[in-house]
Legacy VTK file of the C-alpha trace (Angstrom):
# vtk DataFile Version 3.0
C-alpha trace
ASCII
DATASET POLYDATA
POINTS 98 float
27.087 19.069 -0.365
24.604 18.564 2.134
21.442 21.029 2.344
20.855 22.167 6.026
17.061 21.407 5.950
15.336 22.573 9.135
12.244 20.212 8.451
9.734 23.035 8.954
7.657 21.867 5.940
7.187 25.626 4.923
8.190 24.648 1.378
5.620 21.840 1.149
2.874 24.441 1.988
3.566 26.684 -0.982
3.630 24.269 -3.744
0.949 26.029 -5.754
3.873 28.477 -6.570
5.753 25.416 -8.467
4.168 24.451 -11.451
6.150 21.426 -11.648
4.418 20.311 -8.478
0.674 21.012 -9.563
-0.102 17.216 -9.427
0.968 17.148 -5.555
-1.394 20.156 -4.623
-4.247 18.923 -2.538
-6.169 21.876 -3.619
-4.903 24.496 -1.145
-1.264 25.052 -2.033
-0.256 22.158 0.535
1.503 18.981 -0.839
-0.694 15.967 -0.519
2.355 13.952 0.961
3.094 16.314 3.726
2.407 14.510 7.104
3.431 16.097 10.254
5.759 18.525 8.638
7.804 15.735 6.811
7.313 14.142 3.588
5.422 10.708 3.374
7.106 9.817 0.125
10.688 11.166 0.835
12.476 8.379 -0.562
10.528 8.715 -3.781
10.067 12.612 -3.922
9.637 14.621 -7.016
13.363 15.835 -8.279
12.349 19.493 -7.626
12.005 18.556 -4.122
15.434 17.047 -3.866
17.888 19.794 -3.416
20.980 17.528 -4.065
19.503 15.860 -7.011
18.480 19.288 -8.497
21.951 20.597 -8.160
23.439 17.299 -9.626
21.084 17.153 -12.826
20.413 20.865 -13.493
22.757 23.399 -11.617
26.180 21.689 -11.207
27.238 23.128 -14.759
26.197 26.710 -13.802
27.174 27.216 -10.112
28.891 25.755 -7.371
27.224 23.744 -4.482
27.879 26.468 -1.942
26.048 29.075 -3.904
23.343 26.549 -4.643
22.758 26.007 -1.021
22.867 29.939 -0.441
20.290 30.178 -2.942
17.967 27.661 -1.687
18.384 28.897 1.796
17.306 32.470 0.717
14.065 30.972 -0.788
13.703 29.255 2.479
14.006 32.541 4.594
11.410 34.034 2.216
8.928 31.116 3.071
9.750 31.651 6.701
9.147 35.466 6.625
6.185 35.180 8.999
7.788 32.550 11.371
10.518 34.480 13.155
11.635 30.971 14.902
11.909 28.938 11.779
13.732 32.083 9.970
16.208 32.387 12.643
17.255 28.760 12.340
17.604 29.312 8.525
19.541 32.528 8.902
22.171 30.409 11.067
22.696 28.131 8.265
23.111 30.813 5.800
25.742 32.733 7.844
27.508 29.423 7.987
27.363 29.031 4.276
28.278 32.760 3.300
LINES 1 99
98 0 1 2 3 4 5 6 7 8 9 10 11 12 13 14 15 16 17 18 19 20 21 22 23 24 25 26 27 28 29 30 31 32 33 34 35 36 37 38 39 40 41 42 43 44 45 46 47 48 49 50 51 52 53 54 55 56 57 58 59 60 61 62 63 64 65 66 67 68 69 70 71 72 73 74 75 76 77 78 79 80 81 82 83 84 85 86 87 88 89 90 91 92 93 94 95 96 97
């Protein structure tokens, strides 16, 4: 299972909506480790930011990998609601997963 991230950084702009990421919020809802749309601590990012690890540790027992990817892509599409170009890229991956 590989999550098809488009590296848009939108999820890193909305961390105030994820209580587990409060310590990474620079005060405006944006992750303090976001640099040029990429994670500066990617190799050591929090578990909640690692789609594969979250699946392996918490979701493998309750859903298959394809469903988990689809659910995450749906969340990505919601974040990209006001960005048609990024949303279109994410929708392309979603259609491939369905």
